[in-house]
C-alpha positions in Angstrom: 13.6 -16.8 -16.8 10.9 -14.9 -18.7 9.4 -11.8 -17.1 5.7 -12.6 -16.2 4.6 -10.0 -13.6 5.1 -6.4 -12.5 4.8 -5.8 -8.8 3.9 -2.1 -7.9 4.4 -0.3 -4.6 1.8 2.4 -4.3 2.8 5.4 -2.0 5.4 7.6 -3.8 5.6 5.1 -6.7 2.2 5.3 -8.4 1.4 8.7 -7.0 2.9 11.3 -4.7 0.5 10.2 -2.1 2.8 10.9 0.9 3.1 14.7 0.2 -0.3 15.3 -1.4 -2.4 12.8 0.5 -1.2 11.1 3.6 0.4 14.0 5.4 -2.6 16.4 4.9 -5.0 13.6 5.9 -3.1 12.9 9.1 -3.3 16.6 10.0 -7.0 16.7 9.2 -7.5 13.7 11.5 -5.5 15.3 14.3 -7.5 18.5 14.1 -10.8 16.6 14.0 -9.7 14.7 17.2 -9.0 18.1 18.9 -5.2 17.5 18.9 -2.7 20.3 18.3 -0.3 18.1 16.4 0.8 19.3 13.0 3.1 17.3 10.7 4.9 19.7 8.4 6.8 18.5 5.3 10.2 18.2 6.9 8.9 16.4 10.0 6.9 14.1 7.8 10.1 13.3 5.9 11.6 12.0 9.1 8.4 10.0 10.0 8.6 8.2 6.7 11.5 6.2 8.3 8.6 4.0 9.5 6.1 2.2 7.2 2.5 1.9 8.2 0.2 4.8 9.5 -0.5 3.4 12.9 3.2 2.6 13.4 4.0 6.2 12.2 1.8 7.7 14.9 3.4 5.6 17.6 6.9 6.5 16.3 6.0 10.2 16.4 4.9 10.0 20.0 8.0 8.0 21.1 10.4 10.3 19.3 9.0 13.7 18.6 6.1 14.4 20.9 7.2 12.8 24.1 5.2 15.2 26.3 1.9 13.7 25.1 0.1 11.7 27.9 -1.0 8.4 26.2 -4.6 7.4 27.1 -5.2 4.0 28.8 -6.6 2.5 25.6 -3.6 3.7 23.6 -3.9 1.1 20.8 -7.5 1.8 20.3 -6.8 5.6 20.3 -4.2 5.1 17.6 -6.4 2.9 15.6 -9.2 5.4 15.7 -7.0 8.3 14.6 -5.7 6.1 11.8 -9.2 5.2 10.6 -10.2 8.8 10.7 -7.1 9.7 8.6 -8.1 7.0 6.1 -11.5 8.7 5.7 -9.9 12.1 5.0 -7.4 10.5 2.6 -10.3 8.9 0.6 -12.0 12.3 0.5 -8.9 13.9 -0.9 -8.7 11.2 -3.5 -12.3 11.6 -4.5 -11.7 15.4 -4.9 -9.0 14.5 -7.4 -6.2 16.0 -5.3 -3.8 13.1 -5.9 -2.9 12.5 -9.5 -0.8 9.5 -10.7 2.9 10.2 -11.4 4.0 10.7 -15.1 4.1 7.5 -17.1 2.2 5.3 -14.5 -1.2 5.1 -16.4 0.6 4.6 -19.7 2.7 1.7 -18.4 -0.2 0.0 -16.7 -2.3 0.3 -19.8 0.5 -1.2 -21.9 0.9 -4.0 -19.5 -2.9 -4.8 -19.7 -2.8 -4.7 -23.5 0.1 -7.1 -23.6 -1.4 -9.3 -20.9 1.4 -8.8 -18.5 0.4 -9.9 -15.0 0.3 -7.2 -12.4 0.0 -6.9 -8.6 0.0 -4.2 -5.9 2.5 -4.8 -3.0 2.2 -2.1 -0.4 2.1 -1.4 3.4 -0.8 1.1 2.9 -4.4 0.0 3.8 -6.5 -1.8 1.2 -9.0 1.2 1.4 -6.3 3.6 0.3 -5.3 1.4 -2.6 -8.9 1.1 -3.8 -9.4 4.9 -3.4 -6.3 5.7 -5.5 -7.0 3.2 -8.3 -10.7 4.0 -8.7 -10.2 7.7 -8.6 -7.3 7.8 -11.1 -7.7 4.7 -13.4 -11.4 4.1 -13.1 -14.1 2.1 -11.3 -12.9 -1.4 -12.3 -9.2 -0.8 -12.3 -8.5 -2.7 -9.1 -9.5 -5.9 -11.0 -6.6 -5.3 -13.4 -4.3 -6.4 -10.6 -4.2 -10.1 -9.9 -3.3 -9.6 -6.3 -3.6 -6.6 -4.0 -1.2 -7.3 -1.1 -1.8 -4.4 1.3 -1.9 -3.3 4.9 -1.8 -5.8 7.7 -1.9 -8.9 5.4 1.5 -9.9 6.9 2.6 -8.7 10.3 6.1 -7.5 9.4 5.9 -4.5 7.0 8.5 -3.2 4.6 11.6 -3.2 4.9 10.8 -6.8 5.7 10.3 -8.9 2.4 7.2 -10.8 3.8 4.6 -8.8 1.7 6.5 -9.6 -1.5 6.8 -13.3 -0.6 3.1 -13.4 0.1 2.1 -11.8 -3.2 4.4 -14.1 -5.2 3.0 -17.1 -3.4 -0.5 -16.1 -4.3 0.5 -15.7 -8.0 2.6 -18.9 -8.0 5.6 -17.0 -9.3 9.3 -17.1 -8.5 11.3 -13.8 -7.9 13.2 -14.3 -11.2 9.8 -14.0 -13.1 9.0 -10.6 -11.6 10.0 -6.9 -11.5 9.4 -4.7 -8.5 8.7 -0.9 -8.7 9.6 1.1 -5.6 10.5 4.6 -4.5 12.1 4.4 -1.1 14.8 2.9 1.0 12.3 0.7 3.0 10.8 -0.4 -0.3 14.0 -1.5 -2.0 15.2 -3.2 1.2 12.0 -5.2 1.1 12.1 -6.1 -2.7 15.9 -6.9 -2.6 15.4 -9.2 0.4 12.7 -10.9 -1.6 15.4 -11.4 -4.4 13.5 -9.2 -6.9 15.0 -7.0 -9.6 13.9 -3.5 -8.8 13.3 -0.3 -10.7 13.1 2.9 -8.6 11.4 6.2 -9.3 12.5 8.6 -6.7 10.4 11.4 -5.3 11.1 14.5 -3.1 11.1 12.5 0.1 13.3 9.7 -1.2 15.8 11.3 -3.5 18.7 10.9 -1.0 17.9 7.3 -0.1 20.4 4.5 -0.9 19.4 2.8 -4.1 22.8 1.3 -4.9 21.1 -2.2 -5.1 18.5 -1.1 -7.7 18.7 -2.3 -11.3 17.5 1.1 -12.6 16.9 4.5 -10.8 14.8 7.1 -12.6 13.4 10.5 -11.6 10.0 9.4 -13.0 8.6 6.8 -15.5 8.4 9.4 -18.2 6.1 10.0 -21.2 6.6 10.4 -24.9 7.7 14.1 -25.0 8.5 14.1 -21.3 11.7 12.0 -20.9 12.8 10.4 -17.7 16.3 11.1 -16.3 18.4 8.0 -15.6 20.1 8.5 -12.2 21.6 5.0 -12.0 21.8 2.1 -14.4 21.2 1.9 -18.2 18.3 3.4 -20.1 19.3 1.7 -23.4 18.3 4.8 -25.4 14.8 4.8 -24.1 13.1 8.1 -23.0 10.3 6.6 -21.0 9.7 3.3 -19.1 7.8 0.8 -21.2 7.7 -3.0 -21.3 10.5 -3.2 -23.8 12.9 -1.4 -21.5 11.6 -3.3 -18.4 12.4 -6.6 -20.3 16.0 -5.5 -21.0 16.5 -4.5 -17.4 15.0 -7.9 -16.3 17.3 -9.8 -18.6 20.2 -8.2 -16.8 21.9 -6.5 -19.8 24.9 -4.5 -18.6 26.5 -1.6 -20.3 
């Protein structure tokens, strides 16, 4: 089947949002709420086992800060902390603290020029997606994506495949017509369970994850003059990820 759409994860895939955005924003929210919690980089790496910010706060309290006495309205408390964190995250975005990863803008622009359909498929909140896209690609960039599947649109978050199935249903596409872009273990479990071919760009937090089921694993998407490193799969002599290489991976060429 012909490749018709690119389905992009956001955090860690389009930008190093976990390290440069979400973690500092959580800490800012904790401080604003008068909490003495601080998520350093190594602790945050462990918390990334869980997708979704509200879920991550609960996981932290269940496994790392068990002394904390939960308030009666615990769910509301968590929701409020998470909403505060989202505001701090948008502030960091607006200040230009979170750039796109190498090759991302180039690939998205190429896809637009060649009228390749695109969607966002992520567990992060819609507000975070909007903040990232508008502050990096421009005010109208969210409209370049036919579907933005984000946040609580489906109850089961990645590694469940539900969000991918939802996005493909909205676009009236089969898995064989799409390529997924992910960066983490939870991400690839989700895309593979949705029967999608998947290209991985690792980051500092995910470099040791199991990507044995990926069709291609890269250190980054690369740019002309800034070649990617192929960690698994076949790069077919390409030095950066473009639609021509994606089409080859999609057709399932084998070395």
